N, C-alpha and C positions, 0 to 999 in steps of 0.2 A: 393729237386730240387736244381739246381745250375749248375755251369759250370762243365760239365761232364768230366770224365777222358777218355783220348783217348789212346788206346794201339797200339802197332805195328801191332797186328792182325787186328784191325779196319782199319788201313791204308792199309794193304796188301789186305784186302777184297775189298777195293774201288779202289786202284791204282796199286796193284801188289807188287812184292817182293822189299824189301828195307833192307839195312844193319841196324841192330838193334841199334848199337852205334850211327851211323849217325842220325838215326831217333830220338833218345832220345835228342840229342843236338838241332836238327831242331825243335822238338816239343816245347821246351822252347821258342825259338825265335818266332815261329808261334803263340803260345798262347799269348805272350807279344804284338805282332802286332795286333791280333784280340781284345785283351783286350783294347788296345788304341783306337780302332774304336768303340767298344761297350760302353766304359765308365761305367756309373752308371746304364745302362739299366739292369734290372734283367733278368737272365736266369731262368725263373720260370715256364715254361710250357714244356711239351714234344716237342712241335714244336720248341720252342726256343732252347732247348737242342740239337735237331737235327741240327738246323741251325748253332749253335756254333760248333758242331762237324764237320760238313761239311766245315765250314769256316777255321777252324784250319787245317784240312787235306788238303784243297786246298792250304793253305799257305805253308805247308810242301812240297807239290808237286812242287811248284815254287822253293823252296829252293833246292830241289833235282835236278831240271833242271839247277840250278846255281852251281852244284857240292857241295852242302851242305856248301856254303860259309857263310851262316847266315848273309849275307850283309856286312861282314867285307871287307873293302877296296873298296866296290862298289861305294862309293862317292868320291874316291880319285881323285884329280885334276892333280897330277903329280906323276910319278914313275921313279926312276933311278935305273938301274941295271948295275953295271960296268960303261962302257962308254956310254951305251944306256940310253937315257932319253926320256920320253913321257909326254906331258902336254896336258890337255884338260880342258875346263871350264865346270862346272856342271850347269845345267839350274837354279837351285835354291839351296841356302844353305840348307844342311841337306837332300837333295834329292838324290836318287840313283835309277837306273833302277830296282835293286832288290826290294827295298822298294815299289816302284810304282807298280810293278807286284804282289808282295805279297798282298798289300792292295787291289788292284783291284780284285784279285782272291777271297779274303775273302769277300769283299763287294758283289760280285755276289752271293755268297751263303747266305748272310744275308738279301738280298732283300725280302721284304714281311714278315719278322719275327718280325718286330718292334725293332730289335736290332741295327738298324742304328741310332735310336734316342738315344742319350747318356744319357738322363735323368738328374736329378738334385740331387746334394748331399744334403741330409737332415740332 
């Protein structure tokens, strides 16, 4: 048991067609986000493996909706392109709409699995 491997075929079965290269990069980002939510909680039962798999795929789905940006530049407060400049303040340091949506999608899939409790490092 442990954190299961997720393939492009798994994702396509659940969410439909996706570019394989884009999926590979998004998968690494999604797994990192889900791992930061789960922490030390063991993925040690079939139900928890299923919840982990669903959470990671949900996070990939959000990344797909963002054009597979992997959150890069999502928290930017200002952008300048030639003479055009745009500035905005983010609601909190380190926050971004991408990250908020990825984490919310993952948490929805983890509810009831016990994986939202991060556990303790022993």
